[in-house]
KOLPARO-106315 format. One record per residue (C-alpha): residue number from 1; residue in one letter; x, y, z. Coordinates in Angstrom, 3 decimals, always signed. Layout:
BEGIN
+------+------+----------+----------+----------+
: resi : resn :       px :       py :       pz :
+------+------+----------+----------+----------+
:  NUM :    A :        X :        Y :        Z :
...
+------+------+----------+----------+----------+
END
This chain:
BEGIN
+------+------+----------+----------+----------+
: resi : resn :       px :       py :       pz :
+------+------+----------+----------+----------+
:    1 :    M : +109.068 : +113.498 : +121.198 :
:    2 :    S : +107.933 : +111.087 : +118.494 :
:    3 :    R : +104.671 : +111.615 : +116.648 :
:    4 :    F : +102.517 : +109.043 : +114.919 :
:    5 :    I : +101.029 : +109.589 : +111.454 :
:    6 :    D :  +98.061 : +107.394 : +110.553 :
:    7 :    C :  +98.375 : +106.254 : +106.936 :
:    8 :    S :  +95.185 : +104.164 : +106.853 :
:    9 :    H :  +91.620 : +104.819 : +105.799 :
:   10 :    T :  +88.885 : +104.083 : +108.336 :
:   11 :    I :  +86.801 : +100.993 : +107.506 :
:   12 :    E :  +83.098 : +101.794 : +107.688 :
:   13 :    H :  +79.868 :  +99.917 : +107.043 :
:   14 :    G :  +78.921 : +100.195 : +103.362 :
:   15 :    M :  +82.268 : +101.648 : +102.259 :
:   16 :    V :  +83.471 : +100.651 :  +98.775 :
:   17 :    T :  +87.237 : +100.307 :  +98.429 :
:   18 :    Y :  +87.543 :  +98.650 :  +95.032 :
:   19 :    K :  +84.938 :  +98.956 :  +92.310 :
:   20 :    G :  +83.115 :  +95.647 :  +91.828 :
:   21 :    L :  +83.984 :  +94.282 :  +95.271 :
:   22 :    P :  +81.326 :  +94.290 :  +97.998 :
:   23 :    A :  +81.347 :  +96.821 : +100.815 :
:   24 :    P :  +81.864 :  +95.592 : +104.380 :
:   25 :    L :  +78.912 :  +94.659 : +106.546 :
:   26 :    I :  +79.543 :  +95.804 : +110.136 :
:   27 :    C :  +77.011 :  +95.039 : +112.842 :
:   28 :    D :  +76.515 :  +93.606 : +116.325 :
:   29 :    F :  +76.901 :  +89.900 : +116.881 :
:   30 :    L :  +75.948 :  +90.520 : +120.505 :
:   31 :    S :  +74.496 :  +93.926 : +121.299 :
:   32 :    R :  +74.977 :  +95.633 : +124.650 :
:   33 :    E :  +71.252 :  +95.420 : +125.270 :
:   34 :    A :  +71.141 :  +91.683 : +124.580 :
:   35 :    S :  +74.248 :  +91.060 : +126.687 :
:   36 :    R :  +72.642 :  +92.409 : +129.870 :
:   37 :    A :  +70.772 :  +89.132 : +130.342 :
:   38 :    L :  +74.083 :  +87.242 : +130.446 :
:   39 :    Y :  +75.938 :  +89.266 : +133.106 :
:   40 :    G :  +75.428 :  +90.801 : +136.502 :
:   41 :    P :  +73.532 :  +94.043 : +137.106 :
:   42 :    G :  +75.187 :  +97.030 : +135.441 :
:   43 :    T :  +77.521 :  +94.852 : +133.345 :
:   44 :    E :  +77.271 :  +94.740 : +129.555 :
:   45 :    F :  +79.495 :  +93.993 : +126.562 :
:   46 :    Q :  +79.369 :  +94.381 : +122.801 :
:   47 :    I :  +80.736 :  +91.777 : +120.376 :
:   48 :    G :  +80.918 :  +93.039 : +116.820 :
:   49 :    K :  +80.632 :  +91.191 : +113.542 :
:   50 :    I :  +82.227 :  +92.179 : +110.254 :
:   51 :    E :  +81.807 :  +90.531 : +106.879 :
:   52 :    M :  +84.125 :  +91.833 : +104.186 :
:   53 :    V :  +86.454 :  +90.895 : +101.364 :
:   54 :    A :  +90.139 :  +91.012 : +102.224 :
:   55 :    N :  +90.767 :  +93.963 :  +99.892 :
:   56 :    T :  +89.035 :  +96.549 : +102.072 :
:   57 :    G :  +90.329 :  +99.920 : +103.230 :
:   58 :    T :  +94.110 : +100.211 : +103.386 :
:   59 :    Y :  +95.447 :  +96.698 : +102.836 :
:   60 :    I :  +98.599 :  +94.720 : +102.251 :
:   61 :    D :  +99.266 :  +92.269 :  +99.429 :
:   62 :    S : +101.456 :  +89.263 : +100.190 :
:   63 :    P : +103.074 :  +87.110 :  +97.458 :
:   64 :    F : +100.236 :  +84.546 :  +97.857 :
:   65 :    H :  +97.851 :  +87.164 :  +96.435 :
:   66 :    R :  +99.584 :  +86.714 :  +93.069 :
:   67 :    Y : +101.331 :  +83.339 :  +93.335 :
:   68 :    P :  +99.844 :  +80.080 :  +94.679 :
:   69 :    D : +103.180 :  +79.051 :  +96.161 :
:   70 :    G : +104.045 :  +82.519 :  +97.503 :
:   71 :    K : +104.168 :  +83.510 : +101.165 :
:   72 :    D : +100.711 :  +84.114 : +102.618 :
:   73 :    L :  +99.940 :  +86.579 : +105.413 :
:   74 :    S : +101.086 :  +84.117 : +108.053 :
:   75 :    G : +104.403 :  +83.663 : +106.268 :
:   76 :    L : +105.378 :  +87.313 : +105.984 :
:   77 :    P : +108.386 :  +88.033 : +108.222 :
:   78 :    L : +107.820 :  +90.871 : +110.661 :
:   79 :    E : +111.095 :  +92.360 : +109.468 :
:   80 :    S : +109.380 :  +93.213 : +106.178 :
:   81 :    L : +106.379 :  +94.853 : +107.863 :
:   82 :    A : +107.448 :  +96.782 : +110.948 :
:   83 :    D : +109.946 :  +99.357 : +112.191 :
:   84 :    L : +111.312 : +100.039 : +108.714 :
:   85 :    E : +113.009 : +103.272 : +107.730 :
:   86 :    A : +110.630 : +105.053 : +105.364 :
:   87 :    I : +111.497 : +106.921 : +102.188 :
:   88 :    V : +108.646 : +109.018 : +100.770 :
:   89 :    V : +108.662 : +109.861 :  +97.069 :
:   90 :    R : +106.392 : +112.695 :  +95.973 :
:   91 :    A : +104.737 : +112.059 :  +92.598 :
:   92 :    P : +101.706 : +114.406 :  +92.441 :
:   93 :    F :  +98.932 : +112.993 :  +90.275 :
:   94 :    E :  +98.656 : +116.335 :  +88.468 :
:   95 :    R : +101.994 : +115.574 :  +86.772 :
:   96 :    G : +100.640 : +112.455 :  +85.075 :
:   97 :    R :  +99.554 : +108.921 :  +85.791 :
:   98 :    A : +102.596 : +106.784 :  +84.963 :
:   99 :    I : +105.323 : +106.858 :  +87.628 :
:  100 :    G : +108.568 : +105.737 :  +86.032 :
:  101 :    V : +112.103 : +104.838 :  +87.029 :
:  102 :    S : +113.231 : +108.470 :  +87.226 :
:  103 :    A : +111.130 : +108.973 :  +90.374 :
:  104 :    F : +113.342 : +106.519 :  +92.280 :
:  105 :    E : +116.790 : +106.874 :  +90.753 :
:  106 :    G : +119.540 : +107.881 :  +93.139 :
:  107 :    L : +117.680 : +106.745 :  +96.264 :
:  108 :    N : +119.180 : +104.250 :  +98.690 :
:  109 :    L : +116.206 : +101.902 :  +99.149 :
:  110 :    T : +117.972 :  +98.831 : +100.498 :
:  111 :    G : +116.082 :  +97.471 : +103.500 :
:  112 :    K : +113.641 : +100.381 : +103.513 :
:  113 :    A : +109.934 : +101.060 : +103.080 :
:  114 :    L : +109.178 : +103.070 :  +99.955 :
:  115 :    L : +105.983 : +105.122 : +100.215 :
:  116 :    V : +104.713 : +106.786 :  +97.036 :
:  117 :    H : +102.723 : +109.935 :  +97.750 :
:  118 :    T : +100.576 : +111.029 :  +94.796 :
:  119 :    G :  +97.784 : +112.888 :  +96.603 :
:  120 :    W :  +95.198 : +110.559 :  +95.073 :
:  121 :    S :  +93.795 : +109.725 :  +98.517 :
:  122 :    E :  +92.132 : +113.163 :  +98.463 :
:  123 :    K :  +89.560 : +111.545 :  +96.147 :
:  124 :    W :  +88.715 : +108.731 :  +98.608 :
:  125 :    R :  +84.989 : +107.945 :  +98.851 :
:  126 :    T :  +84.264 : +109.724 :  +95.552 :
:  127 :    D :  +83.595 : +108.306 :  +92.084 :
:  128 :    A :  +86.772 : +109.994 :  +90.848 :
:  129 :    Y :  +88.881 : +107.704 :  +93.075 :
:  130 :    F :  +88.136 : +104.726 :  +90.833 :
:  131 :    E :  +89.175 : +106.250 :  +87.511 :
:  132 :    G :  +92.520 : +107.416 :  +86.131 :
:  133 :    H :  +94.709 : +106.796 :  +89.187 :
:  134 :    P :  +98.529 : +107.049 :  +89.180 :
:  135 :    F : +100.467 : +103.776 :  +88.979 :
:  136 :    L : +103.972 : +102.361 :  +88.736 :
:  137 :    T : +105.240 : +101.425 :  +85.299 :
:  138 :    A : +106.639 :  +97.947 :  +84.692 :
:  139 :    A : +110.121 :  +99.452 :  +84.376 :
:  140 :    A : +109.741 : +101.215 :  +87.726 :
:  141 :    A : +108.557 :  +98.030 :  +89.413 :
:  142 :    D : +111.514 :  +96.138 :  +87.955 :
:  143 :    Y : +113.881 :  +98.841 :  +89.200 :
:  144 :    L : +112.403 :  +98.615 :  +92.697 :
:  145 :    R : +112.564 :  +94.812 :  +92.622 :
:  146 :    K : +116.305 :  +95.082 :  +92.125 :
:  147 :    S : +116.790 :  +97.930 :  +94.626 :
:  148 :    G : +116.612 :  +95.866 :  +97.823 :
:  149 :    V : +113.476 :  +97.651 :  +99.032 :
:  150 :    K : +111.553 :  +95.784 : +101.767 :
:  151 :    I : +107.992 :  +96.981 : +101.130 :
:  152 :    V : +106.259 :  +99.414 :  +98.763 :
:  153 :    G : +103.207 : +101.492 :  +99.617 :
:  154 :    I : +101.110 : +103.852 :  +97.501 :
:  155 :    D :  +98.129 : +106.112 :  +98.169 :
:  156 :    T :  +96.180 : +105.196 :  +95.033 :
:  157 :    Y :  +93.464 : +102.825 :  +93.864 :
:  158 :    N :  +96.025 : +100.306 :  +92.598 :
:  159 :    I :  +99.797 : +100.153 :  +92.239 :
:  160 :    D :  +99.180 :  +98.950 :  +88.668 :
:  161 :    D :  +97.321 : +100.454 :  +85.751 :
:  162 :    T :  +94.047 :  +98.508 :  +86.016 :
:  163 :    T :  +93.664 :  +98.503 :  +82.220 :
:  164 :    D :  +96.760 :  +96.272 :  +82.048 :
:  165 :    G :  +95.657 :  +92.723 :  +82.819 :
:  166 :    A :  +99.265 :  +91.580 :  +83.272 :
:  167 :    R :  +99.554 :  +93.650 :  +86.477 :
:  168 :    P : +103.359 :  +94.044 :  +86.124 :
:  169 :    A : +103.964 :  +95.854 :  +89.434 :
:  170 :    H : +102.168 :  +93.162 :  +91.425 :
:  171 :    T : +103.842 :  +90.444 :  +89.377 :
:  172 :    L : +107.384 :  +91.778 :  +89.776 :
:  173 :    L : +107.263 :  +93.002 :  +93.377 :
:  174 :    L : +105.313 :  +90.094 :  +94.870 :
:  175 :    G : +107.444 :  +87.708 :  +92.831 :
:  176 :    A : +110.444 :  +89.145 :  +94.676 :
:  177 :    E : +108.624 :  +88.754 :  +98.037 :
:  178 :    I : +108.176 :  +92.513 :  +98.410 :
:  179 :    P : +104.766 :  +93.201 : +100.019 :
:  180 :    I : +102.589 :  +95.999 :  +98.639 :
:  181 :    V : +100.354 :  +98.365 : +100.639 :
:  182 :    E :  +97.598 : +100.070 :  +98.631 :
:  183 :    H :  +94.974 : +102.739 :  +99.386 :
:  184 :    M :  +97.210 : +104.596 : +101.808 :
:  185 :    T :  +96.498 : +108.101 : +103.078 :
:  186 :    G :  +98.140 : +110.762 : +105.224 :
:  187 :    L : +101.470 : +110.600 : +103.385 :
:  188 :    N : +101.524 : +114.384 : +103.130 :
:  189 :    G : +102.298 : +114.364 : +106.855 :
:  190 :    V : +105.208 : +111.923 : +106.629 :
:  191 :    P : +108.699 : +113.433 : +106.179 :
:  192 :    D : +110.672 : +112.462 : +103.082 :
:  193 :    N : +113.235 : +110.655 : +105.248 :
:  194 :    G : +113.664 : +109.415 : +108.795 :
:  195 :    A : +110.234 : +108.109 : +109.768 :
:  196 :    R : +109.661 : +104.467 : +110.751 :
:  197 :    F : +106.907 : +102.537 : +108.933 :
:  198 :    F : +104.596 :  +99.803 : +110.248 :
:  199 :    A : +101.924 :  +97.793 : +108.377 :
:  200 :    V : +101.266 :  +94.463 : +110.104 :
:  201 :    P :  +98.251 :  +92.334 : +109.081 :
:  202 :    P :  +96.646 :  +89.494 : +111.075 :
:  203 :    K :  +98.522 :  +86.195 : +110.834 :
:  204 :    V :  +96.053 :  +84.368 : +108.578 :
:  205 :    K :  +96.921 :  +81.117 : +106.791 :
:  206 :    A :  +96.113 :  +80.759 : +103.067 :
:  207 :    F :  +95.186 :  +84.453 : +102.759 :
:  208 :    G :  +96.899 :  +86.806 : +100.349 :
:  209 :    T :  +95.619 :  +90.241 : +101.380 :
:  210 :    F :  +94.135 :  +91.924 : +104.434 :
:  211 :    S :  +93.437 :  +95.324 : +105.920 :
:  212 :    V :  +96.186 :  +96.953 : +107.980 :
:  213 :    R :  +96.541 :  +99.930 : +110.297 :
:  214 :    A :  +99.505 : +101.384 : +108.433 :
:  215 :    F : +101.307 : +104.182 : +110.238 :
:  216 :    C : +104.574 : +106.050 : +110.489 :
:  217 :    C : +106.464 : +107.203 : +113.559 :
:  218 :    A : +108.502 : +110.352 : +113.056 :
:  219 :    G : +110.764 : +112.315 : +115.346 :
:  220 :    G : +109.456 : +115.450 : +116.979 :
+------+------+----------+----------+----------+
END
């Protein structure tokens, strides 16, 4: 039987995903108690309200995030987001921050989802998560851009080195219409080959990023 591996962080009230960006506000728009006056005896509902920036939890970047004329969330083809064969590359953060071309050489990535497992998600919800994360080098991003990969995911704070204002990985991958999923988790449970990957955001016009429930489906 197939098994599902959740690769997303849970979004919670007050949770900080990216340093300097506000945490989500999650509350009732209509509480169960207040709703009782609107319905018949014994009937109640809750309607929630969430206020958050798009870069919250595990999220996907579309080309519009980087380029004003790039595809936004509503323009991403489902073929680039769902039921993709996943290839997991293990690049433990203890080996160093910069993940270069050698990590991906020899892999057949055409039409596949590349998921980079560094183990950095172990630091989620700690101060250490925001500092010194692993990232893809510009050369690695350029290699992946030419590889035919459909989507790239990583379990770190950013696919780029945040001290580099040019953001080469975002620039090269999104420029080639390759979506990026950041802040992943659970990749230790995904096999190196053979799983199917899904990361579908809401279909929002003129939006470049949004939270996703990223997951993999692997054979039993």
